[in-house]
GUPA-908904 format. One line per field, with one value per residue (C-alpha): x, z, y. Coordinates in pm, whole numbers, m for minus. Last residue first. Example, Ala and Ser with C-alpha at 12.3 -4.5 7.8 and 13.67 -1.06 7.14 Angstrom:
BEGIN
east <- [1367  1230]
up <- [714  780]
north <- [m106  m450]
//
This chain:
BEGIN
east <- [520  671  719  1066  1298  1271  1440  1407  1561  1433  1693  1548  1788  1780  2035  1892  2175  2107  1850  1866  1562  1586  1254  1296  1016  858  658  297  73  m277  m615  m904  m1033  m1361  m1282  m1176  m920  m770  m711  m561  m319  m196  m163  32  290  383  327  77  m99  m454  m593  m957  m1093  m1369  m1692  m1898  m2139  m1856  m1645  m1919  m1983  m1614  m1543  m1833  m1712  m1368  m1514  m1687  m1353  m1193  m1430  m1343  m984  m671  m718  m861  m585  m318  m486  m536  m166  m64  m261  m547  m501  m827  m845  m1064  m1173  m1494  m1483  m1765  m1830  m1464  m1400  m1695  m1591  m1360  m1159  m899  m522  m395  m739  m646  m276  m333  m653  m668  m713  m754  m786  m1114  m1174  m1443  m1190  m947  m1230  m1308  m946  m974  m1283  m1098  m810  m1057  m1223  m884  m691  m660  m819  m657  m311  m381  m552  m236  m302  m247  m249  m335  m123  m245  m57  m130  142  125  m229  m118  152  m93  m337  m61  62  m298  m325  m20  m155  m497  m353  m409  m36  36  m188  119  150  192  189  m38  33  m230  m151  132  448  592  330  341  720  683  406  629  906  665  530  886  946  618  704  1058  951  663  883  1151  896  820  1179  1400  1367  1361  1014  1081  1362  1133  864  1146  1212  1579  1878  2156  2055  2380  2503  2144  2053  1691  1386  1048  764  519  242  138  m194  m273  m335  m86  m258  m147  m449  m686  m537  m183  m69  287  524  715  1040  1168  1515  1658  2002  1981  1985  1615  1680  1875  2020  2291  2584  2405  2402  2772  2851  2639  2851  2645  2712  2413  2234  1881  1950  1986  1611  1459  1084  884  616  385  286  562  568  843  1115  980  950  1309  1426  1261  1418  1763  1697  1591  1911  2136  1957  2008  2371  2447  2295  2568  2620  2322  2360  2142  1841  1571  1340  1411  1123  1133  839  727  472  209  118  m194  m224  m532  m563  m843  m606  m422  m531  m332  m502  m557  m356  m93  m322  m347  29  90  m172  m27  324  198  24  336  546  294  298  672  625  640  740  862  1001  897  1142  995  1196  1107  1260  1096  1383  1605  1596  1256  1182  898  968  731  630  294  198  211  m35  m146  215  230  m59  103  434  257  68  395  557  263  293  660  571  310  584  808  561  234  340  714  703  408  576  898  704  579  622  733  1018  969  1235  1053  1279  1174  1219  1232  1263  1316  1686  1737  2098  2157  1809  1892  2205  2000  1738  2005  2166  1825  1763  2091  2030  1687  1821  2091  1865  1602  1319  994  906  790  988  1273  1352  1453  1775  1980  1673  1552  1893  1918  1566  1643  1967  1789  1513  1771  1960  1644  1570  1926  1911  1580  1722  2024  1805  1589  1899  2035  1711  1677  2031  1950  1640  1834  2093  1827  1651  1981  2034  1685  1729  2049  1872  1589  1838  2012  1678  1594  1932  1864  1520  1663  1917  1641  1428  1708  1802  1436  1399  1717  1617  1271  1427  1651  1354  1130  1296  1385  1020  905  1157  1087  714  776  985  688  523  260  m43  m278  m62  m126  72  209  522  659  1005  1188  1555  1827  2095  2289  2590  2715  2558  2230  2074  1756  1770  1465  1271  1001  850  591  450  537  614  368  302  678  686  1043  1136  1458  1568  1578  1899  1910  2214  2261  2231  1902  1750  1813  1680  1362  1295  1351  1066  824  883  1167  1231  1542  1652  2025  2274  2398  2461  2161  1918  2034  2015  1647  1572  1731  2088  2158  2227  2115  1751  1500  1139  899  559  441  94  m111  183  232  581  767  1073  1214  1567  1855  2191  2554  2649  2859  2665  2324  2075  1721  1421  1094  802  513  218  m85  158  48  186  204  m40  49  411  303  73  354  588  318  296  674  676  399  612  908  709  800  588  533  894  1085  771  675  967  819  481  643  852  537  372  675  654  288  372  641  397  141  406  483  116  61  359  215  m122  47  221  m115  m285  m16  m199  m536  m385  m236  m569  m746  m480  m538  m916  m899  m661  m906  m1196  m994  m900  m1262  m1370  m1094  m1208  m1569  m1468  m1250  m1530  m1772  m1526  m1468  m1845  m1916  m1814  m1948  m2295  m2287  m2195  m2460  m2727  m2614  m2659  m3010  m3091  m2968  m3195  m3080  m3249  m3476  m3666  m3376  m3358  m3018  m2946  m2612  m2476  m2104  m1891  m1524  m1205  m934  m921  m707  m840  m838  m1041  m1219  m1461  m1522  m1882  m1974  m2320  m2425  m2758  m2852  m2592  m2373  m2279  m1918  m1630  m1630  m1279  m1191  m1130  m1046  m1286  m1485  m1523  m1641  m1906  m2020  m2057  m2252  m2486  m2554  m2608  m2328  m2300  m1942  m1848  m1491  m1153  m1029  m822  m1076  m1364  m1168  m1085  m1457  m1510  m1278  m898  m815  m1116  m981  m620  m642  m956  m1037  m1395  m1476  m1678  m1918  m2096  m2426  m2340  m2702  m2873  m2551  m2438  m2072  m1883  m1508  m1389  m1021  m847  m469  m223  m50  m3  m286  m529  m763  m1134  m1422  m1786  m2072  m2437  m2681  m3029  m2952  m3235  m3262  m3399  m3479  m3213  m2953  m3015  m3009  m2682  m2532  m2643  m2508  m2171  m2152  m2208  m1896  m1713  m1740  m1920  m2212  m2342  m2170  m2120  m2481  m2611  m2399  m2532  m2892  m2838  m2682  m2984  m3223  m3038  m3039  m3408  m3491  m3283  m3454  m3799  m3716  m3611  m3922  m4139  m3956  m4017  m4384  m4423  m4269  m4491  m4794  m4692  m4648  m4989  m5150  m5007  m5124  m5470  m5484  m5376  m5655  m5909  m5824  m5650  m5869]
up <- [1444  1237  873  761  602  239  284  63  114  180  315  514  689  1030  1238  1577  1787  1640  1384  1130  923  707  572  556  368  488  288  373  681  593  482  355  653  612  767  431  408  734  581  261  454  683  392  182  444  578  943  1132  1152  1033  949  1016  860  1064  890  1212  1097  936  1248  1468  1238  1177  1551  1613  1332  1491  1830  1664  1505  1848  1989  1701  1815  1600  1300  1508  1761  1510  1430  1804  1874  1575  1727  1526  1401  1420  1199  1168  1533  1641  2011  2215  2005  1955  2331  2421  2183  2441  2301  2552  2591  2242  2102  1958  1904  1792  1793  1546  1524  1232  1356  1235  1544  1661  1649  1862  2107  2143  2253  2496  2652  2683  2858  3090  3177  3279  3073  3189  2877  2667  2758  2656  2337  2231  2065  1695  1567  1195  984  656  715  812  1006  1318  1415  1530  1757  1917  1986  2141  2360  2474  2566  2792  3133  3063  2984  2623  2533  2811  2616  2410  2037  1738  1384  1096  764  501  132  m49  142  189  434  627  660  812  1041  1151  1239  1450  1617  1700  1868  2056  2177  2281  2487  2648  2751  2876  3106  3243  3356  3376  3036  3038  2884  2648  2487  2430  2257  2067  1876  1891  1656  1901  2259  2431  2231  2128  1765  1763  1577  1496  1344  1064  938  576  397  30  m21  m216  m411  m278  m433  m184  26  128  408  360  658  709  904  1054  1153  1463  1602  1986  2142  2236  2452  2707  2966  2755  2924  3260  3247  3169  3452  3687  3602  3637  3284  3098  3250  3241  2911  2746  2802  3003  2986  3281  3499  3761  4129  4229  4174  3925  4169  4171  3790  3755  4006  3799  3474  3638  3764  3413  3276  3530  3494  3115  3138  3391  3156  2898  2544  2504  2198  1982  2189  2393  2591  2939  3177  3520  3750  4065  4254  4513  4880  5076  5420  5573  5941  6033  6114  5785  5485  5177  4979  4600  4394  4354  4113  3891  3889  3791  3515  3381  3373  3180  2924  2889  2804  2531  2403  2344  2031  1900  2219  2241  2597  2904  3196  3521  3815  4183  4452  4798  4977  4718  4355  4347  4011  3757  3424  3127  2971  3154  3074  3324  3553  3753  3857  3994  4235  4373  4429  4590  4832  4930  4983  5202  5411  5466  5564  5805  5970  5969  6171  6096  6143  6068  5806  5627  5640  5495  5199  5115  4736  4604  4349  4018  3742  3423  3161  2796  2507  2128  1899  1564  1642  1606  1687  1914  2064  2143  2329  2531  2618  2738  2959  3096  3193  3386  3540  3663  3808  4008  4116  4266  4106  4304  4602  4791  5115  5023  4700  4430  4257  4536  4713  4388  4316  4670  4648  4315  4453  4761  4547  4315  4610  4738  4394  4365  4705  4616  4282  4449  4674  4381  4173  4423  4437  4062  4016  4172  3961  3657  3723  3733  3431  3244  3308  3181  2889  2792  2788  2586  2356  2286  2206  1981  1809  1735  1605  1405  1244  1165  1024  801  678  606  399  199  136  17  m258  m368  m361  m569  m909  m850  m766  m1083  m1312  m1165  m1207  m1574  m1593  m1503  m1183  m1224  m998  m832  m970  m656  m435  m504  m369  m288  m147  0  71  324  407  83  81  260  10  40  m142  m43  m271  m478  m454  m674  m632  m844  m771  m402  m219  44  m135  m141  237  364  666  499  446  87  m79  m347  m571  m569  m947  m912  m654  m876  m1180  m999  m884  m1240  m1362  m1080  m1117  m973  m1053  m875  m821  m790  m501  m610  m255  m101  m371  m347  35  11  m224  20  78  448  670  1023  1125  1256  1215  920  914  583  443  392  427  572  701  874  1101  940  1069  887  1053  945  1288  1147  822  982  695  719  563  448  372  126  43  m86  m290  m657  m827  m825  m548  m337  m330  m188  70  186  224  429  666  706  786  1044  1215  1216  1416  1328  1018  816  744  584  468  264  28  m46  m135  m361  m528  m597  m749  m974  m1078  m1168  m1362  m1557  m1635  m1752  m1955  m2139  m2189  m2318  m2552  m2693  m2738  m2910  m3154  m3240  m3272  m3501  m3824  m3685  m3569  m3910  m4080  m3836  m3888  m4261  m4223  m3961  m4180  m4467  m4242  m4111  m4462  m4576  m4263  m4315  m4674  m4558  m4304  m4556  m4816  m4554  m4452  m4815  m4879  m4584  m4764  m5097  m4945  m4835  m5186  m5352  m5114  m5192  m5564  m5490  m5283  m5561  m5805  m6068  m6410  m6548  m6822  m7065  m7032  m7055  m6683  m6507  m6161  m6084  m5772  m5803  m5647  m5379  m5299  m4991  m4675  m4463  m4730  m5003  m5283  m5550  m5685  m6055  m6187  m6555  m6719  m7084  m7119  m7432  m7478  m7413  m7380  m7407  m7370  m7104  m7042  m7407  m7474  m7708  m7415  m7200  m7457  m7517  m7140  m7099  m7382  m7231  m6884  m6636  m6253  m6121  m5751  m5677  m5649  m5964  m6083  m5985  m6138  m6466  m6458  m6452  m6738  m6951  m7000  m6686  m6717  m6951  m6835  m6718  m6753  m6413  m6518  m6891  m7060  m7291  m6977  m7059  m7259  m7286  m6949  m6747  m6433  m6326  m6000  m5920  m6241  m6223  m6213  m6245  m5956  m6045  m5680  m5491  m5776  m5784  m5745  m5997  m5899  m6152  m6193  m6484  m6351  m6091  m6111  m5748  m5404  m5394  m5659  m5415  m5166  m5440  m5573  m5223  m5187  m5535  m5425  m5095  m5236  m5451  m5160  m4933  m4618  m4607  m4254  m4099  m4422  m4518  m4186  m4215  m4570  m4454  m4170  m4413  m4646  m4353  m4245  m4597  m4645  m4311  m4392  m4730  m4573  m4305  m4575  m4780  m4471  m4378  m4728  m4721  m4383  m4510  m4820  m4600  m4371  m4668  m4807  m4467  m4451  m4805  m4722  m4409  m4607  m4858  m4585  m4438  m4103  m3798]
north <- [2831  3109  3012  2915  3169  3273  3613  3917  4262  4618  4868  5160  5399  5568  5768  5880  5733  5387  5276  5002  4906  4592  4466  4087  3911  3584  3330  3243  3251  3139  3280  3061  2865  2670  2331  2186  2466  2339  1995  2142  2364  2087  1842  2094  2180  2522  2428  2648  2986  3042  3388  3487  3810  3978  4083  4083  3809  3609  3646  3497  3196  3135  3127  2887  2658  2662  2559  2261  2158  2196  1932  1695  1665  1621  1852  2138  2069  2170  2501  2574  2522  2737  3026  3174  3531  3733  4044  4355  4353  4526  4439  4273  3960  3876  3914  3692  3413  3253  2958  2843  2824  2911  2996  3338  3400  3764  3973  4263  4638  4883  5242  5399  5614  5368  5083  5281  5362  4989  4933  5228  5063  4731  4910  5084  4749  4612  4361  3999  3843  4115  3984  3620  3740  3924  4260  4332  4691  4708  4947  5094  5418  5781  5962  6179  6067  5718  5864  6107  5824  5612  5898  5954  5586  5584  5693  5538  5198  5084  5105  4851  4611  4517  4571  4337  4476  4358  4533  4621  4648  4821  4911  5262  5395  5068  5099  5446  5323  5030  5275  5480  5166  5062  5400  5376  5025  5118  5424  5236  4945  5186  5338  4993  4951  4640  4484  4105  4065  4352  4154  3856  4066  4240  3915  3821  3824  3733  3656  3752  4052  4142  4216  4333  4205  4365  4157  4253  4023  4091  4149  4222  3851  3639  3359  3020  2836  3006  3289  3379  3611  3735  3738  4064  4075  4401  4515  4686  4776  4798  5146  5132  4829  5028  4786  4629  4809  4802  4425  4416  4655  4444  4141  3825  3705  3555  3255  3398  3574  3235  3175  2888  2856  2990  2836  2985  2954  3191  3572  3654  3548  3192  3185  3316  3059  2784  2911  2898  2541  2432  2587  2413  2077  2089  2199  1924  1664  1700  1835  2067  2295  2072  2177  2005  2233  2371  2437  2602  2543  2718  2509  2589  2550  2637  2481  2320  2213  1970  1686  1728  1936  2026  2304  2264  2512  2241  2053  2362  2423  2059  2071  2396  2247  1944  2169  2386  2080  1988  2347  2327  2115  1756  1576  1215  1248  1448  1424  1560  1697  1744  1968  1977  1804  1640  1532  1361  1198  1185  1010  1014  678  661  1022  1306  1490  1185  1122  1477  1408  1092  1272  1569  1341  1170  1512  1624  1307  1389  1748  1613  1408  1716  1917  2096  2459  2448  2175  2336  2679  2531  2396  2746  2696  2358  2369  2196  2160  2049  1886  1873  1629  1634  1330  1512  1543  1164  1078  1380  1335  971  1082  1332  1069  825  1092  1190  826  810  1153  1042  714  897  1185  953  758  793  571  879  835  599  781  537  435  273  130  m26  m177  m316  m457  m618  m764  m906  m1055  m1203  m1355  m1526  m1658  m1790  m1968  m2131  m2231  m2391  m2610  m2715  m2775  m3031  m3227  m3199  m3330  m3670  m3709  m3607  m3877  m4146  m4000  m3990  m4361  m4440  m4204  m4385  m4720  m4573  m4404  m4734  m4895  m4599  m4626  m4991  m4901  m4612  m4845  m5094  m4810  m4682  m5030  m5104  m4787  m4852  m5214  m5108  m4898  m5187  m5427  m5199  m5252  m5617  m5691  m5511  m5681  m6024  m5969  m5884  m6201  m6419  m6544  m6818  m6786  m7041  m7317  m7527  m7289  m6941  m6772  m6426  m6346  m6047  m6080  m5999  m5742  m5771  m5540  m5224  m4982  m5168  m5462  m5644  m5949  m6054  m6382  m6536  m6883  m7070  m7422  m7388  m7713  m7835  m8165  m8222  m8264  m8202  m8419  m8531  m8172  m8055  m7939  m7671  m7631  m8008  m8059  m8254  m8018  m7717  m7901  m8013  m7656  m7536  m7756  m7659  m7282  m7073  m6705  m6570  m6210  m6163  m6140  m6488  m6610  m6426  m6539  m6903  m6885  m6793  m7086  m7330  m7442  m7353  m7045  m7128  m7086  m6829  m6944  m6938  m7111  m7257  m7328  m7008  m6772  m6423  m6355  m6071  m6064  m6383  m6439  m6606  m6678  m6681  m6536  m6249  m6237  m6189  m6215  m6073  m6252  m6091  m6319  m6324  m6549  m6359  m6151  m6163  m5855  m5473  m5367  m5677  m5563  m5222  m5382  m5612  m5316  m5138  m5436  m5446  m5071  m5114  m5380  m5138  m4880  m4519  m4476  m4157  m4063  m4349  m4529  m4223  m4292  m4637  m4487  m4231  m4501  m4702  m4397  m4352  m4715  m4670  m4356  m4539  m4820  m4565  m4389  m4710  m4787  m4437  m4469  m4791  m4630  m4337  m4568  m4730  m4395  m4256  m4344  m4238  m3912  m3845  m3918  m3689  m3425  m3418  m3411  m3136  m2937  m2951  m2854  m2560  m2446  m2457  m2267  m2012  m1964  m1922  m1656  m1471  m1465  m1329  m1057  m957  m951  m718  m397  m530  m572  m207  m92  m308  m172  185  113  m13  298  528  350  107  90  m182  3  m18  m394  m563  m514  m536  m626  m625  m698  m596  m727  m706  m335  m262  m84  m400  m585  m390  m494  m229  m182  m200  m108  m143  m39  m102  m376  m434  m798  m897  m655  m274  m130  130  501  561  851  624  380  669  765  406  344  666  563  221  362  366  331  320  272  380  205  383  86  m182  17  51  m321  m395  m145  m352  m348  m550  m780  m1049  m1053  m1417  m1631  m1776  m1867  m1891  m1612  m1795  m1915  m1746  m1433  m1322  m1357  m1367  m1553  m1548  m1623  m1614  m1447  m1361  m1024  m1068  m1000  m1333  m1448  m1276  m1341  m1042  m1115  m1069  m1130  m1167  m1078  m1074  m1155  m890  m634  m510  m605  m978  m1056  m930  m1213  m1482  m1349  m1364  m1727  m1808  m1659  m1851  m2204  m2212  m2047  m2351  m2476  m2237  m2165  m1864  m1668  m1744  m1612  m1295  m1232  m1282  m1035  m788  m814  m762  m447  m302  m379  m218  89  124  81  340  590  519  565  887  1029  921  1088  1415  1412  1350  1637  1870  1772  1824  2176  2256  2128  2341  2650  2594  2543  2886  2909  3005]
//
């Protein structure tokens, strides 16, 4: 327990701390309230003479400010002028706007230094004696001057002073003055802008009042122009929106009625050739209008003069008196119009008629403004009427022509019907002839002619667009002769039809299946991205041909041998493609049937036995190695590389030894070459840093050869990992699998190559302690295309993680491919290649390392 004395001291410290925070909060509150009051005054006062007293009143609430003044610099004379002044002693003895009064004083000193100055009476006397400034006016006991800034430039000084020694200024009060000065310039600017705005408003109001009369006149003028424009729009619509001439006349009447009095209106058309007037439209409360000869009435006066006429009662008497207008004897003067207005309808070819309005019994008196309006619209109406009258005449002519055409058409239809039947019959015959010429009569498939035509087009397209790859599958049916011999030729035909239907289910809709002859079929696969797609089709065909063909209770087993040739720039004609596919097919048939083989140039090499014997020994071929670096996250090079052996063959060129071994004649030679290559790879592995992956065949795991392999591996230590193909291990014997496990037990690094190419079997990974698993490029692509393969990948990663196996992905060297696979959990990928040159011939060896940035293996 603390002593009472210590408790009291602690409480005293807390009280002092609380009092300090209370004072600080009170100062902040006062400062905030003062700024709010200043902002309100700046927003409400109308002129500067009211702003300064308001500011003075705010400050007087918080500090001694009975003596307060504001000095601003004149922007034109650069002199300091008094804008506001209140003083206890000097009163108004210092006049406002006095020039050069403050420059030498302490106010000018604050303006020059740009800093806040707080002086007592003695301090002011001392600095004045030192020559910093001159004392002017009554001597204050306490004096505070704060600079006023606007946009970083000083524009004046705000001063508060006290003549009483006891009324000093605290640090908080000086701070309040400084903060008020910061916002004072903004408040002054706002009030000035408000004064200027009100002044401009007054000036503009007077100007607007003076121009109001002129503006009203302009508005009326524009209103009339707008009305005329609207009338023109309505008239222009008559040319397109109405096809019936009677509707056009009615719309014209509505337009005239919208601009003047038109209860009584008629439209007259003048036929110059016959000197005749017609009245196609008239609305009148007293008079009926009928066609008549040209005479001496009001209408004729408009047509003769080609000008608008305004006729009232007085002018009507004058026209009758001077003989310009003649009345018929039966004319009833009581029916005469008291006001008449007519305007000619002028076109480019002359006056075509007139439009007239009239009023009876002084119901309306037309004036010259009406004349102007009617004259304005009459020319526009004339163009519309001329167009519609011409269209009406043309329509009548068309109707007559259509009637004659209809008669002729009816006659031709009978003739055409007979001809059409003959043409349709001929088309069917031609189509059948074309189909028969290009299709096999038995299976209905395209024949050799149609296939070669389509292959020619595909080859030309490949030359223009090399990225559009294709493949040709040459299929020969196994044991077809046995089916013909045992079941008969009719059964053989049924078998061929069944084969054609089965093959069509193995290809895509746009692929082409054709029958060349007998039991030979070909398939053209277009729009391919890699060889694997052609392999998939071949596998489906082989699988479907493994099904027995049964007829009348007898079942026969057939099969298919398939040769595949893939698109290449070297192909110039279709004969080369068919030749190579046929050679690959014969190789597949000779290799055991029921399988497929890709074409290789060695298949069509020279037939000379001497030439074959010359290149028989693969171990005499010059050799070099290519190493592909394995990269990890962010393209960091891992201490792993993939090693491949290549040989220079006279026919094949620089070729992978896996391909050369495939065409070797003797198994013993295989073993000799593989052990020799393994020895060279061990020597390279001893020289290179990191671990090297080197491909081997399962032949080395056979009991008769395994001891030679073990002896070879013991001769020289190196960080070499032996890679075995998954496709070979799947068909390996139990003894070969046991020997593989023995290698792992002896500490030899082993790996699984091209895993997941055909199927994903995790049994092999679980049984053998591999150090590496290299995914095939096909599996890597399918992971990104099909969700089922993504699940399989997760299973592979789960098993390999438990067993500590490193998984390496193989695929295109593109950023998107890499990034997408990394998202699925892969972290090792094939990188750049390095050429390790090793030449051996007749026992002479040399090692020459060199770099090569070739493309990644697919």
